[in-house]
N, C-alpha and C positions, 0 to 999 in steps of 0.2 A: 295144183301141180308144180311144186319147185324145181326149177332145173339150175343145176349147178353144172361149172363149168372149170375143168382142174387143168389149169395151165402147167407145161412141163417146158423142163430144157431151158433153152434162153430166154424164154418166153417167164416164164417163173422169174430166173435169175434176174433178170429185166425192173419186175414189179416186184420183186424183194428190194431192192435197190432202192427205187422210187418211193417205195416204203419208209426204209431205213431214213432216206433224206428228209421226207415230209416230217417225221417224224422226232429228229433231233432239230430238225429247223422249228417247229413250231411248239416245245417244247415237250416235258416226261407226262405231262396229265393230256394233253392233246393225241399224244403218240399212242397212249395207251388205250384211249377212246377208238381211235381208228383202228387198233390191232384189235380191239376185244369187237363191239356194236357195228364199226363203220359207219361211217358220214353218209355213205351211199344208200342205204337200205339194210340189208340185215349183218346178220353173224356169219363168218367165214370167209373166203378168198375173193379177192377180187377181178371181175373179168377183164379180156383186154378193151371192150367199149369204156370200161372206167377209167383208161390211164389219161387221156388228156385234162379229165377233171383234174386229178391228182397231178399231174405237172402243174395245169394252171394254179393250183394251192399251193404247191411248194414254192412260185417263184418270186422270192423273198428279196429286199433290195439287200447288197451285198456289201454298198457305200452308205456310210450315216451320212445326217444331212448335216452340213457347215454350220455350226455353233453359233448362234445369234450373239451372244455376248463378241465373240472374237471378228463378227462381219463389223459391227457399231465400232468397235474400236480400231479396226483397218482405214474405214470411213473417217470418222475423227483425224485422224492423223494424215488423209488424205486430206481433208478439208480444212487443216490446221499450215499443212505444208503449203496451198495453195496462197492460201493469205498472209502467210509471211512473203512468201514472192512476191504479192501484189503490193506489199507494203513497202517492200525493199524500193522496189519499181519507182512508187511515188516519190518517195523521199531520193533517189536518186534525178526523177525528174525535177525537182523542185530546188535541188542544190548545184542544178547545170553550172557550167561555167558560164557566164555572162560576158559578152563583148563590152568589155568595161572600158567607159572612157579613164582618158589618163589622169591618174592620180599626182603628175610632178607637178601639182597645184601647190602641194604639199610644202614642198619647197622653194625658196627664192620667193618672189612677188604674188603669191598666191592668189590672193583677196584684193590684189590691186592695194597700193598703200592712198591712206585717207585723205593724202594732199592731193591739191587740184591737178598736180603734174602726174598722179600718178593714180587717181581716182577710176582710169579706166580700168586698169588692169588686161591692158590688152598690148602686147607689143607693138610696136613697129615693124613692119618687115625689117628682117635682115637682124633683129634682136631675138635672143631665147627668151621664150616666157610660157605665159602659162598654154596658151592654145598651141606652140609650136612643141611642147612637152609633153602632148597627150598619148601620141604614136610610140612613144619611147617608155613608156611606164603606162602602158595600156590594159596590164593585168593586176597593177597594185588595188585598185579601189573595188573592183572584180573577187579579189582573196579578201581584203578588208570585209565587204559585204558580207562574204560566206561566215568568215569566224566573228561577225557579230550577231547574224543567226544562228549558229550551233550555241553561243552565251544565251541569248535573250529568245526571239520569233522571227517568223518570216510576216506577223503578223502587221499590217498596217503599212507594207512598204511597197504597196504594188507599183508607186511612181517612182521611189527608188530603182529600183529592179527597170522600170521602163528609161528612166533617163541612162543606165547601164548600158542595156539593149542598144539603145539610140546613139551613143555616145561617135559611131563613125559621122555623123551628122553634125555633128558640135563643131563651132568655127565658121560653117558656112549655110546654116539650115537656116529654113525661109524663114521663120522666126514669126514677129509680128510685123506683116508686109514688109520683111526684108529688115527692118529696123532693129530689130529685138535679137541679138547674135552674141549671146555669153559664151565665154570662150572655152570654159570648162565645165559646165555643169546645168544644164536645163533641166529644171522639174516639168513636165507635160501637164495640161489641165490645171495649171498655176494661174488664177486668173493675173492679169498684168495689164498695168498702164504706166506709162513712164514719172506718173507723180502719184503720189499713195495718200490718200486723205490723212489728214493730223490722227481724226479719231481711231481709225486702225491701231495705234499706237499712243492713245492718249496718254496714258499713265508716265511714258519717257518720255514724251512731248512736255510732258507740263514740268514734269519733274529737271530735264535740261535749261528749260526757260527761266525757270524758280532758281537755279543755280549760275544763270548767267553773270551774276555781277562776282562772286568767286571764280568763275571760268577766266573770266577776263580778264580778273588780278592777274592769275596765275600764265597768263600769255605776257602781262606786263613785265613780270618776274627773269622772262626767259628769252623775252625778244630782242632783237638788234638792231642795225642799222638795214640791213640786208641787202649793202650797195653791193656785195661780192668783188669788193676790193679785199679782204680779209676773208681767211678760210672760214667756214661758219664757227658758232662758240661750240661748245662741250652739250650734246642733246641733238641738237639739228643733224636732218640728214644732210650728205652734198645734193647739190642740185641734181634734180633728176633731166631737169628741161631748163632753158633760160629761163629767171624767173620764177621758178616754182621749187618752196622751200616748208619742208615739215618736221614738224618734232612729235615724235609719237610715242603715246603712253601702252597700247597694247600694238603689236606689229606679229600678224599671221597669226594669233592668238595666242602669244606669249606676252605677259607682262613686263615692260622696262622699267624693273626700279628706281633707276637711278630718276627716270624722269617722272616718273611715277611720285616721289618725294620732292620733287621740284614744283612739282601742282599738284598742292594736296586737294584744293576746290576742288579741281576736275577728277581726280582719283574718288574723292566720297561721292560725287555726282556717277560714276560711272556705278560705282558698287553698288548703287540702289537702284539701277536698271533690273527691267523684268525680262526684256528680249535681249539684250548685248549678247552679239554671238562670240564669247570673250576666251572660250574653250574651241573653237574652231580657226581653222587656217583661212578661213574665209574673212573672219573679225579680226576686224582694227580700229583704231581710235587716236585722235592727235588733232594737232594745230594743222591747218593749209593756209600758205602765204601765198599771194599769187602777184606779181609786182608788174606796176602799169607797164602796157605793151604787151606783156605774154599772152598767150593764146594756146589753147588747146583743140584739136580737130578729131574727130570722126573716132572718138574713142567708145568702148565697150566694158563691161566687168567682167568678172570670171560667169557670173551665177546668176539668176531669176531667185534664188530662194533668198536673197537676203533683200533689204533697202537701208537707206544710207540716209543717213541724218544730219542736216546740216544745220548748224547754229549759227547763224550770222554773227560775227565779236564786231568786227569792222568794215564796213559796206561805203564804199566810197561810189559817187557817181559814175555813170559808164560800164558797171559791170552786169556780165551775163551770163545766163545759163540754158541754154537751148536743149533740151531731151527729149529726142523723136519727136521732132518736128517743134517739140511746142515749147516756148520760151517762157524762161521764170525768172524773179531774182529773187536774190536773201533779203532781211532785213534784220537790222539786228537786235538781236534780242529774242527772237523769234526760228521756230524751225520750220523745215522743208524737207519732205520726206522722198528722197529719189530713187527710182527704180534704173542702177546705172548696167543692168544688163541690155537698155534701150541704146540707141548710139546718140552720143552727146557731146555739145561742145561748149568750153569754159574760156572767158577773154575778160580782160579788164583793157576798156580803151579807155582809161580815165589819161590824166597829163602826170608827168613825174609828181606836183603839189598834191595830188591826192592821197598818194601812200596808200600801202597794200591793201591789199583785200585779206580779213583774214577771216577763216570760219573753223571753227570744231566740228570734226564729223566722225561719229560714231556708227561703225553696223549694228544695223539689227535685224533678227527675222522678219522675214516678210510672213506678215500675219493671217497668212492663208497653209503657211507649213504646219501641220499639226504635228503634235508633241514627241509622237513616234518617230517621223521622220526625222527631226531636229535633235534627237536623242542616234539615231542610228549615223545621220552625218557628221554627228562630233566625234561619234565613233572610228567612222571613215577618215575624216578628216581632222584627224586629232593632233595638236603640235607637235612638231620634234623635239624631241626631251633635250 
């Protein structure tokens, strides 16, 4: 026997609304089934006990799920923004302003001139020169180094950057036992000794020694009596110290055309060198003359990135060279490689009858300075136009 419950009044209205909601939510076919046979068992009307089930079945989501392609696009944009921010930060970190050592070296006596009186490159107290100009032009090397990196790369610039960052200690840094004190540029981790073996620059040493006769002839063509009673002739620099004279073919990386024309053999030899610092203000080449009785004490060159090649032309008795506490002497027709960033002393203790000491000096790259470092330093310390 079936039991039918007839809903009247408000109950019937609520149940009819539930049925309409369910029917409209689940589509036409499903609504027809609910109105006809009914999912709850029999045909006809539903009772109150069936209401919770209907309500549960009618609870459909009213918000659609987030579209998957749109979410992926948003995540991609976020990751791209974070990556761009990270790369920008790395660039700024790599190109920060460095505490650059002064590059006032580029003007004036940057490399120390090649003569015996100026082999030091470090001025005496009270004179303006390399070490004194560092603080005044402190940012110049930093700007040029950044310009070089923008044009080329920071690759291989580790020692150059550290040299710039260590600039405040230059001129008074510890060096090697306090006897290596370059006035302007100190490359860290560069093997250093007062005298460099000939094998380190074999090609250039052998070329200069083979050119000894031609270079000696050139000196004979431009020499004079060096008496000091008359002004130096054309091409010779005024004495920078008593008894010190020089004639430069290259001065601070710039060719001196008139002197080169007067010394064709020496100029030809310079053009054949592989490691001559010809495009750098640390690079000089020319004749150095030291008269009897002249002496230079406690000098230091501007950088340990170079070595000075001394080719002996006229070496009378009583001449000495002490570098880093190690004594050496020149020999005519032979080269001596000197790291002038070490403290050194030059003296001519001979008699006036012995005549002057004459050497031909050329600034070469230190053999342990890499090619990328040479290119960067040539850019930073390019000669003034």
